[in-house]
Structures are given as structure tokens and as C-alpha cells.
Backbone atoms as SQL, in Angstrom:
CREATE TABLE atoms (id INTEGER PRIMARY KEY, chain TEXT, resi INTEGER, resn TEXT, atom TEXT, x REAL, y REAL, z REAL);
INSERT INTO atoms VALUES
  (1, 'A', 1, 'UNK', 'N', -106.771, -14.268, 332.221),
  (2, 'A', 1, 'UNK', 'CA', -107.363, -13.167, 332.517),
  (3, 'A', 1, 'UNK', 'C', -107.467, -12.378, 331.183),
  (4, 'A', 2, 'UNK', 'N', -108.744, -11.713, 330.856),
  (5, 'A', 2, 'UNK', 'CA', -108.908, -11.030, 329.685),
  (6, 'A', 2, 'UNK', 'C', -108.289, -9.639, 329.719),
  (7, 'A', 3, 'UNK', 'N', -108.035, -8.983, 328.539),
  (8, 'A', 3, 'UNK', 'CA', -107.320, -7.762, 328.580),
  (9, 'A', 3, 'UNK', 'C', -108.410, -6.760, 329.256),
  (10, 'A', 4, 'UNK', 'N', -109.676, -6.872, 329.062),
  (11, 'A', 4, 'UNK', 'CA', -110.485, -6.008, 329.762),
  (12, 'A', 4, 'UNK', 'C', -110.269, -5.976, 331.232),
  (13, 'A', 5, 'UNK', 'N', -110.309, -7.178, 331.801),
  (14, 'A', 5, 'UNK', 'CA', -110.047, -7.445, 333.260),
  (15, 'A', 5, 'UNK', 'C', -108.744, -6.807, 333.790),
  (16, 'A', 6, 'UNK', 'N', -107.593, -6.715, 332.862),
  (17, 'A', 6, 'UNK', 'CA', -106.419, -6.116, 333.311),
  (18, 'A', 6, 'UNK', 'C', -106.481, -4.645, 333.116),
  (19, 'A', 7, 'UNK', 'N', -107.218, -4.090, 332.098),
  (20, 'A', 7, 'UNK', 'CA', -107.357, -2.623, 331.911),
  (21, 'A', 7, 'UNK', 'C', -108.307, -2.142, 333.163),
  (22, 'A', 8, 'UNK', 'N', -109.275, -2.653, 333.402),
  (23, 'A', 8, 'UNK', 'CA', -110.037, -2.301, 334.465),
  (24, 'A', 8, 'UNK', 'C', -109.354, -2.454, 335.951),
  (25, 'A', 9, 'UNK', 'N', -108.716, -3.490, 336.153),
  (26, 'A', 9, 'UNK', 'CA', -107.812, -3.477, 337.452),
  (27, 'A', 9, 'UNK', 'C', -106.978, -2.319, 337.365),
  (28, 'A', 10, 'UNK', 'N', -106.093, -2.059, 336.402),
  (29, 'A', 10, 'UNK', 'CA', -105.011, -1.017, 336.384),
  (30, 'A', 10, 'UNK', 'C', -105.607, 0.231, 336.639),
  (31, 'A', 11, 'UNK', 'N', -106.716, 0.549, 335.848),
  (32, 'A', 11, 'UNK', 'CA', -107.257, 1.833, 336.194),
  (33, 'A', 11, 'UNK', 'C', -107.776, 2.188, 337.429),
  (34, 'A', 12, 'UNK', 'N', -108.328, 1.142, 338.209),
  (35, 'A', 12, 'UNK', 'CA', -108.801, 1.196, 339.744),
  (36, 'A', 12, 'UNK', 'C', -107.858, 1.287, 340.481),
  (37, 'A', 13, 'UNK', 'N', -106.570, 0.530, 340.272),
  (38, 'A', 13, 'UNK', 'CA', -105.505, 0.783, 341.159),
  (39, 'A', 13, 'UNK', 'C', -104.965, 1.933, 340.962),
  (40, 'A', 14, 'UNK', 'N', -104.754, 2.751, 339.914),
  (41, 'A', 14, 'UNK', 'CA', -104.343, 3.912, 339.882),
  (42, 'A', 14, 'UNK', 'C', -104.850, 4.971, 340.645),
  (43, 'A', 15, 'UNK', 'N', -106.415, 4.889, 340.398),
  (44, 'A', 15, 'UNK', 'CA', -107.249, 6.001, 341.319),
  (45, 'A', 15, 'UNK', 'C', -107.024, 5.718, 342.688),
  (46, 'A', 16, 'UNK', 'N', -107.195, 4.511, 343.119),
  (47, 'A', 16, 'UNK', 'CA', -107.098, 4.079, 344.467),
  (48, 'A', 16, 'UNK', 'C', -105.876, 4.379, 344.986),
  (49, 'A', 17, 'UNK', 'N', -104.731, 4.432, 344.431),
  (50, 'A', 17, 'UNK', 'CA', -103.550, 4.929, 345.009),
  (51, 'A', 17, 'UNK', 'C', -103.455, 6.361, 345.219),
  (52, 'A', 18, 'UNK', 'N', -104.054, 7.220, 344.219),
  (53, 'A', 18, 'UNK', 'CA', -104.144, 8.526, 344.382),
  (54, 'A', 18, 'UNK', 'C', -104.899, 8.923, 345.443),
  (55, 'A', 19, 'UNK', 'N', -105.967, 8.292, 345.703),
  (56, 'A', 19, 'UNK', 'CA', -106.923, 8.567, 346.786),
  (57, 'A', 19, 'UNK', 'C', -106.244, 8.239, 348.164),
  (58, 'A', 20, 'UNK', 'N', -105.605, 7.101, 348.090),
  (59, 'A', 20, 'UNK', 'CA', -104.925, 6.771, 349.473),
  (60, 'A', 20, 'UNK', 'C', -103.886, 7.873, 349.788),
  (61, 'A', 21, 'UNK', 'N', -103.117, 8.286, 348.826),
  (62, 'A', 21, 'UNK', 'CA', -102.171, 9.406, 349.161),
  (63, 'A', 21, 'UNK', 'C', -102.922, 10.665, 349.840),
  (64, 'A', 22, 'UNK', 'N', -103.994, 11.063, 349.008),
  (65, 'A', 22, 'UNK', 'CA', -104.771, 12.174, 349.419),
  (66, 'A', 22, 'UNK', 'C', -105.436, 12.011, 350.772),
  (67, 'A', 23, 'UNK', 'N', -105.967, 10.791, 351.044),
  (68, 'A', 23, 'UNK', 'CA', -106.537, 10.527, 352.516),
  (69, 'A', 23, 'UNK', 'C', -105.535, 10.684, 353.576),
  (70, 'A', 24, 'UNK', 'N', -104.205, 9.981, 353.244),
  (71, 'A', 24, 'UNK', 'CA', -103.202, 10.101, 354.354),
  (72, 'A', 24, 'UNK', 'C', -102.949, 11.624, 354.729),
  (73, 'A', 25, 'UNK', 'N', -102.810, 12.446, 353.678),
  (74, 'A', 25, 'UNK', 'CA', -102.520, 13.779, 353.923),
  (75, 'A', 25, 'UNK', 'C', -103.708, 14.696, 354.541),
  (76, 'A', 26, 'UNK', 'N', -104.944, 14.380, 354.240),
  (77, 'A', 26, 'UNK', 'CA', -106.115, 15.074, 354.925),
  (78, 'A', 26, 'UNK', 'C', -106.091, 14.577, 356.188),
  (79, 'A', 27, 'UNK', 'N', -106.072, 13.327, 356.591),
  (80, 'A', 27, 'UNK', 'CA', -106.137, 12.741, 357.899),
  (81, 'A', 27, 'UNK', 'C', -104.955, 13.541, 358.886),
  (82, 'A', 28, 'UNK', 'N', -103.907, 13.567, 358.443),
  (83, 'A', 28, 'UNK', 'CA', -102.825, 14.398, 359.104),
  (84, 'A', 28, 'UNK', 'C', -103.278, 15.808, 359.383),
  (85, 'A', 29, 'UNK', 'N', -103.682, 16.386, 358.397),
  (86, 'A', 29, 'UNK', 'CA', -103.925, 17.973, 358.480),
  (87, 'A', 29, 'UNK', 'C', -105.320, 18.151, 359.268),
  (88, 'A', 30, 'UNK', 'N', -106.480, 17.495, 359.069),
  (89, 'A', 30, 'UNK', 'CA', -107.472, 17.890, 359.817),
  (90, 'A', 30, 'UNK', 'C', -108.226, 16.679, 360.480),
  (91, 'A', 31, 'UNK', 'N', -107.725, 15.579, 360.470),
  (92, 'A', 31, 'UNK', 'CA', -108.211, 14.547, 361.449),
  (93, 'A', 31, 'UNK', 'C', -109.156, 13.558, 360.404),
  (94, 'A', 32, 'UNK', 'N', -109.852, 12.494, 360.930),
  (95, 'A', 32, 'UNK', 'CA', -110.291, 11.551, 360.319),
  (96, 'A', 32, 'UNK', 'C', -111.856, 11.682, 360.114),
  (97, 'A', 33, 'UNK', 'N', -112.538, 12.773, 360.685),
  (98, 'A', 33, 'UNK', 'CA', -113.872, 12.961, 360.352),
  (99, 'A', 33, 'UNK', 'C', -114.267, 14.108, 359.674),
  (100, 'A', 34, 'UNK', 'N', -113.299, 14.744, 359.012),
  (101, 'A', 34, 'UNK', 'CA', -113.698, 15.860, 358.025),
  (102, 'A', 34, 'UNK', 'C', -113.828, 15.278, 356.571),
  (103, 'A', 35, 'UNK', 'N', -114.881, 15.517, 356.027),
  (104, 'A', 35, 'UNK', 'CA', -115.103, 15.133, 354.565),
  (105, 'A', 35, 'UNK', 'C', -114.451, 15.738, 353.480),
  (106, 'A', 36, 'UNK', 'N', -113.789, 15.071, 352.807),
  (107, 'A', 36, 'UNK', 'CA', -112.873, 15.472, 351.541),
  (108, 'A', 36, 'UNK', 'C', -113.394, 14.625, 350.372),
  (109, 'A', 37, 'UNK', 'N', -113.004, 15.232, 349.107),
  (110, 'A', 37, 'UNK', 'CA', -113.211, 14.658, 347.902),
  (111, 'A', 37, 'UNK', 'C', -112.528, 13.641, 347.455),
  (112, 'A', 38, 'UNK', 'N', -112.848, 12.366, 347.133),
  (113, 'A', 38, 'UNK', 'CA', -112.039, 11.323, 346.357),
  (114, 'A', 38, 'UNK', 'C', -112.471, 11.143, 344.948),
  (115, 'A', 39, 'UNK', 'N', -111.783, 10.819, 344.328),
  (116, 'A', 39, 'UNK', 'CA', -112.069, 10.231, 342.901),
  (117, 'A', 39, 'UNK', 'C', -112.935, 8.955, 342.867),
  (118, 'A', 40, 'UNK', 'N', -114.008, 8.827, 342.035),
  (119, 'A', 40, 'UNK', 'CA', -114.572, 7.628, 342.127),
  (120, 'A', 40, 'UNK', 'C', -113.693, 6.321, 341.624),
  (121, 'A', 41, 'UNK', 'N', -113.648, 5.331, 342.159),
  (122, 'A', 41, 'UNK', 'CA', -112.671, 4.386, 341.954),
  (123, 'A', 41, 'UNK', 'C', -113.266, 3.398, 340.905),
  (124, 'A', 42, 'UNK', 'N', -114.221, 3.694, 340.071),
  (125, 'A', 42, 'UNK', 'CA', -114.747, 2.746, 339.073),
  (126, 'A', 42, 'UNK', 'C', -113.854, 2.504, 338.034),
  (127, 'A', 43, 'UNK', 'N', -113.969, 1.453, 337.260),
  (128, 'A', 43, 'UNK', 'CA', -113.079, 1.015, 336.021),
  (129, 'A', 43, 'UNK', 'C', -113.105, 1.967, 334.777),
  (130, 'A', 44, 'UNK', 'N', -113.983, 2.974, 334.716),
  (131, 'A', 44, 'UNK', 'CA', -114.038, 3.827, 333.612),
  (132, 'A', 44, 'UNK', 'C', -112.895, 4.850, 333.784),
  (133, 'A', 45, 'UNK', 'N', -111.855, 4.742, 332.655),
  (134, 'A', 45, 'UNK', 'CA', -110.728, 5.702, 332.778),
  (135, 'A', 45, 'UNK', 'C', -111.134, 7.175, 332.462),
  (136, 'A', 46, 'UNK', 'N', -112.368, 7.309, 332.022),
  (137, 'A', 46, 'UNK', 'CA', -112.899, 8.584, 331.670),
  (138, 'A', 46, 'UNK', 'C', -113.633, 9.417, 332.794),
  (139, 'A', 47, 'UNK', 'N', -113.705, 8.579, 333.858),
  (140, 'A', 47, 'UNK', 'CA', -114.646, 8.966, 335.011),
  (141, 'A', 47, 'UNK', 'C', -113.913, 10.230, 335.903),
  (142, 'A', 48, 'UNK', 'N', -114.544, 11.128, 336.113),
  (143, 'A', 48, 'UNK', 'CA', -113.763, 12.164, 337.064),
  (144, 'A', 48, 'UNK', 'C', -114.805, 12.608, 338.001),
  (145, 'A', 49, 'UNK', 'N', -115.710, 11.865, 338.453),
  (146, 'A', 49, 'UNK', 'CA', -116.784, 12.134, 339.519),
  (147, 'A', 49, 'UNK', 'C', -115.900, 12.117, 340.820),
  (148, 'A', 50, 'UNK', 'N', -116.550, 12.827, 341.800),
  (149, 'A', 50, 'UNK', 'CA', -115.992, 12.946, 343.284),
  (150, 'A', 50, 'UNK', 'C', -117.161, 12.472, 344.064),
  (151, 'A', 51, 'UNK', 'N', -116.480, 11.941, 345.085),
  (152, 'A', 51, 'UNK', 'CA', -117.394, 11.412, 346.222),
  (153, 'A', 51, 'UNK', 'C', -116.651, 12.133, 347.625),
  (154, 'A', 52, 'UNK', 'N', -117.731, 12.635, 348.532),
  (155, 'A', 52, 'UNK', 'CA', -117.279, 13.132, 349.842),
  (156, 'A', 52, 'UNK', 'C', -117.287, 12.105, 350.670),
  (157, 'A', 53, 'UNK', 'N', -116.100, 11.820, 351.490),
  (158, 'A', 53, 'UNK', 'CA', -115.968, 11.036, 352.529),
  (159, 'A', 53, 'UNK', 'C', -115.128, 11.494, 353.521),
  (160, 'A', 54, 'UNK', 'N', -115.167, 10.844, 354.637),
  (161, 'A', 54, 'UNK', 'CA', -114.189, 11.121, 355.778),
  (162, 'A', 54, 'UNK', 'C', -113.134, 10.274, 355.788),
  (163, 'A', 55, 'UNK', 'N', -112.094, 10.563, 356.285),
  (164, 'A', 55, 'UNK', 'CA', -110.988, 9.582, 356.131),
  (165, 'A', 55, 'UNK', 'C', -111.289, 8.251, 357.032),
  (166, 'A', 56, 'UNK', 'N', -112.086, 8.308, 358.014),
  (167, 'A', 56, 'UNK', 'CA', -112.678, 7.261, 358.641),
  (168, 'A', 56, 'UNK', 'C', -113.489, 6.122, 357.844),
  (169, 'A', 57, 'UNK', 'N', -114.330, 6.828, 356.955),
  (170, 'A', 57, 'UNK', 'CA', -115.170, 6.184, 356.035),
  (171, 'A', 57, 'UNK', 'C', -114.113, 5.419, 355.045),
  (172, 'A', 58, 'UNK', 'N', -113.273, 6.234, 354.518),
  (173, 'A', 58, 'UNK', 'CA', -112.450, 5.676, 353.499),
  (174, 'A', 58, 'UNK', 'C', -111.724, 4.589, 353.871),
  (175, 'A', 59, 'UNK', 'N', -111.061, 4.600, 354.930),
  (176, 'A', 59, 'UNK', 'CA', -110.219, 3.487, 355.666),
  (177, 'A', 59, 'UNK', 'C', -110.946, 2.248, 356.018),
  (178, 'A', 60, 'UNK', 'N', -112.404, 2.487, 356.470),
  (179, 'A', 60, 'UNK', 'CA', -113.014, 1.267, 356.929),
  (180, 'A', 60, 'UNK', 'C', -113.542, 0.421, 355.418),
  (181, 'A', 61, 'UNK', 'N', -113.706, 1.205, 354.314),
  (182, 'A', 61, 'UNK', 'CA', -114.126, 0.687, 352.908),
  (183, 'A', 61, 'UNK', 'C', -112.880, -0.087, 352.755),
  (184, 'A', 62, 'UNK', 'N', -111.749, 0.584, 352.733),
  (185, 'A', 62, 'UNK', 'CA', -110.482, -0.168, 352.259),
  (186, 'A', 62, 'UNK', 'C', -109.743, -1.080, 353.044),
  (187, 'A', 63, 'UNK', 'N', -110.317, -1.386, 354.363),
  (188, 'A', 63, 'UNK', 'CA', -109.776, -2.308, 355.091),
  (189, 'A', 63, 'UNK', 'C', -109.806, -3.781, 354.363),
  (190, 'A', 64, 'UNK', 'N', -110.821, -3.873, 353.590),
  (191, 'A', 64, 'UNK', 'CA', -110.933, -5.098, 352.683),
  (192, 'A', 64, 'UNK', 'C', -110.418, -4.514, 351.137),
  (193, 'A', 65, 'UNK', 'N', -109.200, -5.191, 350.818),
  (194, 'A', 65, 'UNK', 'CA', -108.674, -4.769, 349.739),
  (195, 'A', 65, 'UNK', 'C', -109.403, -5.149, 348.399),
  (196, 'A', 66, 'UNK', 'N', -110.387, -5.933, 348.566),
  (197, 'A', 66, 'UNK', 'CA', -111.176, -6.117, 347.280),
  (198, 'A', 66, 'UNK', 'C', -112.365, -5.122, 347.161),
  (199, 'A', 67, 'UNK', 'N', -112.566, -4.089, 348.086),
  (200, 'A', 67, 'UNK', 'CA', -113.392, -3.206, 348.075),
  (201, 'A', 67, 'UNK', 'C', -112.977, -1.807, 347.437),
  (202, 'A', 68, 'UNK', 'N', -113.845, -1.165, 346.870),
  (203, 'A', 68, 'UNK', 'CA', -113.508, 0.226, 346.152),
  (204, 'A', 68, 'UNK', 'C', -114.967, 1.044, 346.354),
  (205, 'A', 69, 'UNK', 'N', -114.607, 2.359, 346.537),
  (206, 'A', 69, 'UNK', 'CA', -115.762, 3.252, 346.648),
  (207, 'A', 69, 'UNK', 'C', -116.034, 4.055, 345.202),
  (208, 'A', 70, 'UNK', 'N', -117.318, 3.832, 344.842),
  (209, 'A', 70, 'UNK', 'CA', -117.610, 4.555, 343.533),
  (210, 'A', 70, 'UNK', 'C', -119.016, 5.015, 343.726),
  (211, 'A', 71, 'UNK', 'N', -119.157, 6.124, 342.699),
  (212, 'A', 71, 'UNK', 'CA', -120.564, 6.786, 342.402),
  (213, 'A', 71, 'UNK', 'C', -121.452, 5.608, 342.347),
  (214, 'A', 72, 'UNK', 'N', -122.547, 5.803, 342.910),
  (215, 'A', 72, 'UNK', 'CA', -123.750, 4.942, 342.726),
  (216, 'A', 72, 'UNK', 'C', -124.077, 4.712, 341.197),
  (217, 'A', 73, 'UNK', 'N', -124.078, 3.552, 340.961),
  (218, 'A', 73, 'UNK', 'CA', -124.281, 3.355, 339.142),
  (219, 'A', 73, 'UNK', 'C', -123.088, 2.961, 338.386),
  (220, 'A', 74, 'UNK', 'N', -121.728, 3.162, 339.061),
  (221, 'A', 74, 'UNK', 'CA', -120.699, 3.038, 338.541),
  (222, 'A', 74, 'UNK', 'C', -120.298, 1.440, 338.724),
  (223, 'A', 75, 'UNK', 'N', -121.032, 0.302, 338.506),
  (224, 'A', 75, 'UNK', 'CA', -120.728, -0.756, 338.941),
  (225, 'A', 75, 'UNK', 'C', -120.517, -1.804, 337.525),
  (226, 'A', 76, 'UNK', 'N', -119.419, -2.542, 337.718),
  (227, 'A', 76, 'UNK', 'CA', -119.206, -3.783, 336.875),
  (228, 'A', 76, 'UNK', 'C', -119.861, -4.938, 337.239),
  (229, 'A', 77, 'UNK', 'N', -121.181, -5.087, 337.028),
  (230, 'A', 77, 'UNK', 'CA', -121.939, -6.220, 337.711),
  (231, 'A', 77, 'UNK', 'C', -121.287, -7.581, 337.374),
  (232, 'A', 78, 'UNK', 'N', -120.468, -7.783, 336.225),
  (233, 'A', 78, 'UNK', 'CA', -120.114, -9.136, 335.914),
  (234, 'A', 78, 'UNK', 'C', -118.947, -9.440, 336.844),
  (235, 'A', 79, 'UNK', 'N', -118.191, -8.479, 337.535),
  (236, 'A', 79, 'UNK', 'CA', -117.150, -8.847, 338.417),
  (237, 'A', 79, 'UNK', 'C', -117.198, -8.178, 340.012),
  (238, 'A', 80, 'UNK', 'N', -118.214, -7.611, 340.208),
  (239, 'A', 80, 'UNK', 'CA', -118.517, -6.984, 341.529),
  (240, 'A', 80, 'UNK', 'C', -119.794, -7.132, 342.062),
  (241, 'A', 81, 'UNK', 'N', -119.831, -7.171, 343.448),
  (242, 'A', 81, 'UNK', 'CA', -120.987, -6.946, 344.173),
  (243, 'A', 81, 'UNK', 'C', -121.100, -5.730, 344.657),
  (244, 'A', 82, 'UNK', 'N', -122.208, -5.145, 344.784),
  (245, 'A', 82, 'UNK', 'CA', -122.636, -3.669, 345.326),
  (246, 'A', 82, 'UNK', 'C', -123.300, -3.490, 346.591),
  (247, 'A', 83, 'UNK', 'N', -122.925, -2.667, 347.401),
  (248, 'A', 83, 'UNK', 'CA', -123.497, -2.135, 348.593),
  (249, 'A', 83, 'UNK', 'C', -123.823, -0.898, 348.411),
  (250, 'A', 84, 'UNK', 'N', -125.056, -0.262, 348.340),
  (251, 'A', 84, 'UNK', 'CA', -125.395, 1.186, 348.238),
  (252, 'A', 84, 'UNK', 'C', -125.379, 1.703, 349.705),
  (253, 'A', 85, 'UNK', 'N', -124.843, 2.772, 349.822),
  (254, 'A', 85, 'UNK', 'CA', -124.552, 3.582, 351.214),
  (255, 'A', 85, 'UNK', 'C', -124.916, 4.978, 351.123),
  (256, 'A', 86, 'UNK', 'N', -126.061, 5.370, 350.280),
  (257, 'A', 86, 'UNK', 'CA', -126.648, 6.512, 350.315),
  (258, 'A', 86, 'UNK', 'C', -126.118, 7.387, 349.521),
  (259, 'A', 87, 'UNK', 'N', -124.923, 8.198, 349.746),
  (260, 'A', 87, 'UNK', 'CA', -124.183, 9.173, 348.790),
  (261, 'A', 87, 'UNK', 'C', -123.210, 8.482, 347.988),
  (262, 'A', 88, 'UNK', 'N', -122.965, 7.163, 348.264),
  (263, 'A', 88, 'UNK', 'CA', -122.004, 6.454, 347.532),
  (264, 'A', 88, 'UNK', 'C', -122.298, 4.890, 347.386),
  (265, 'A', 89, 'UNK', 'N', -121.501, 4.249, 346.857),
  (266, 'A', 89, 'UNK', 'CA', -121.570, 2.822, 346.663),
  (267, 'A', 89, 'UNK', 'C', -120.252, 2.141, 347.011),
  (268, 'A', 90, 'UNK', 'N', -120.255, 1.028, 347.484),
  (269, 'A', 90, 'UNK', 'CA', -118.970, 0.201, 347.595),
  (270, 'A', 90, 'UNK', 'C', -119.158, -0.908, 346.863),
  (271, 'A', 91, 'UNK', 'N', -118.279, -1.301, 345.959),
  (272, 'A', 91, 'UNK', 'CA', -118.099, -2.581, 345.280),
  (273, 'A', 91, 'UNK', 'C', -117.166, -3.310, 346.011),
  (274, 'A', 92, 'UNK', 'N', -117.532, -4.638, 345.841),
  (275, 'A', 92, 'UNK', 'CA', -116.491, -5.773, 346.194),
  (276, 'A', 92, 'UNK', 'C', -116.181, -6.625, 345.077),
  (277, 'A', 93, 'UNK', 'N', -114.908, -6.654, 344.553),
  (278, 'A', 93, 'UNK', 'CA', -114.553, -7.447, 343.466),
  (279, 'A', 93, 'UNK', 'C', -114.638, -8.980, 343.828),
  (280, 'A', 94, 'UNK', 'N', -115.058, -9.719, 342.859),
  (281, 'A', 94, 'UNK', 'CA', -115.106, -11.293, 343.124),
  (282, 'A', 94, 'UNK', 'C', -114.368, -11.948, 342.111),
  (283, 'A', 95, 'UNK', 'N', -114.062, -13.158, 342.654),
  (284, 'A', 95, 'UNK', 'CA', -113.449, -14.049, 341.683),
  (285, 'A', 95, 'UNK', 'C', -112.081, -13.674, 341.303),
  (286, 'A', 96, 'UNK', 'N', -111.685, -13.793, 340.159),
  (287, 'A', 96, 'UNK', 'CA', -110.188, -13.273, 339.613),
  (288, 'A', 96, 'UNK', 'C', -110.134, -11.678, 339.790),
  (289, 'A', 97, 'UNK', 'N', -111.176, -10.928, 339.719),
  (290, 'A', 97, 'UNK', 'CA', -111.021, -9.661, 339.911),
  (291, 'A', 97, 'UNK', 'C', -110.710, -9.323, 341.356),
  (292, 'A', 98, 'UNK', 'N', -111.138, -10.054, 342.229),
  (293, 'A', 98, 'UNK', 'CA', -110.858, -9.882, 343.654),
  (294, 'A', 98, 'UNK', 'C', -109.492, -10.051, 343.955),
  (295, 'A', 99, 'UNK', 'N', -108.949, -11.159, 343.403),
  (296, 'A', 99, 'UNK', 'CA', -107.557, -11.607, 343.408),
  (297, 'A', 99, 'UNK', 'C', -106.759, -10.587, 343.046),
  (298, 'A', 100, 'UNK', 'N', -107.059, -9.913, 341.900),
  (299, 'A', 100, 'UNK', 'CA', -106.130, -8.894, 341.197),
  (300, 'A', 100, 'UNK', 'C', -106.085, -7.683, 342.077),
  (301, 'A', 101, 'UNK', 'N', -107.236, -7.408, 342.645),
  (302, 'A', 101, 'UNK', 'CA', -107.489, -6.073, 343.609),
  (303, 'A', 101, 'UNK', 'C', -106.640, -6.331, 344.820),
  (304, 'A', 102, 'UNK', 'N', -106.686, -7.629, 345.469),
  (305, 'A', 102, 'UNK', 'CA', -105.695, -7.813, 346.438),
  (306, 'A', 102, 'UNK', 'C', -104.283, -7.650, 346.035),
  (307, 'A', 103, 'UNK', 'N', -103.753, -8.236, 344.954),
  (308, 'A', 103, 'UNK', 'CA', -102.401, -8.239, 344.648),
  (309, 'A', 103, 'UNK', 'C', -101.793, -6.717, 344.439),
  (310, 'A', 104, 'UNK', 'N', -103.021, -5.943, 343.860),
  (311, 'A', 104, 'UNK', 'CA', -102.477, -4.439, 343.521),
  (312, 'A', 104, 'UNK', 'C', -102.582, -3.549, 344.648),
  (313, 'A', 105, 'UNK', 'N', -103.339, -4.030, 345.758),
  (314, 'A', 105, 'UNK', 'CA', -103.268, -3.187, 347.092),
  (315, 'A', 105, 'UNK', 'C', -102.043, -2.888, 347.680);
């Protein structure tokens, strides 16, 4: 695995963990259908963009540990497949990147 892959996977895992903690608190406080802002889970360590999701949407995306929610256009095409969902995109890691995402989940 390259240093780039390690760096990207680590950044994504850190952001995803923060989003998961926030999502759990929001769901307990207001339920799973109230939108809240999550951080874009792209690999860019400088990215601070937010995406509005419900807890139900967030959990559905992350039911597959190889998937992350990102701002449309924040895709690493060499290691991700993308599904556009209107106000956000879902990327699915493939190959070694997918294995790393599963291990870090």
C-alpha cells in the first residue's frame, strides 16, 4: 500500500468517526429523520464542507463499511466508484482501499 493510500484512508476514518459520534447524538436527541450537518468524508484533509443528511440516510450509507458520503465532486476516481444522490455523493472504495475502509470501520 502506498503512503498516499494510507494517508487518504486515515483522513477518511477520522472524519467518519467524528460523524458517527455526532449522528448517534442527533438520533437520540431528535430521531432519525431530522437533517443534520456531517463533514464531507472525502480524502482531502483540508476539506471542511458539510452535507445535510438524516440519521436514517447516514446509517443506510454506512451499512456498507466501504462507503463514505462526500460532497459531489470530491471523488478519488482511482480507488472509488461514485453514486450521485442529488445533494451529495456516495463513494464506494474498491480493491485495497475497500479492505482498508472495512478494517478501519
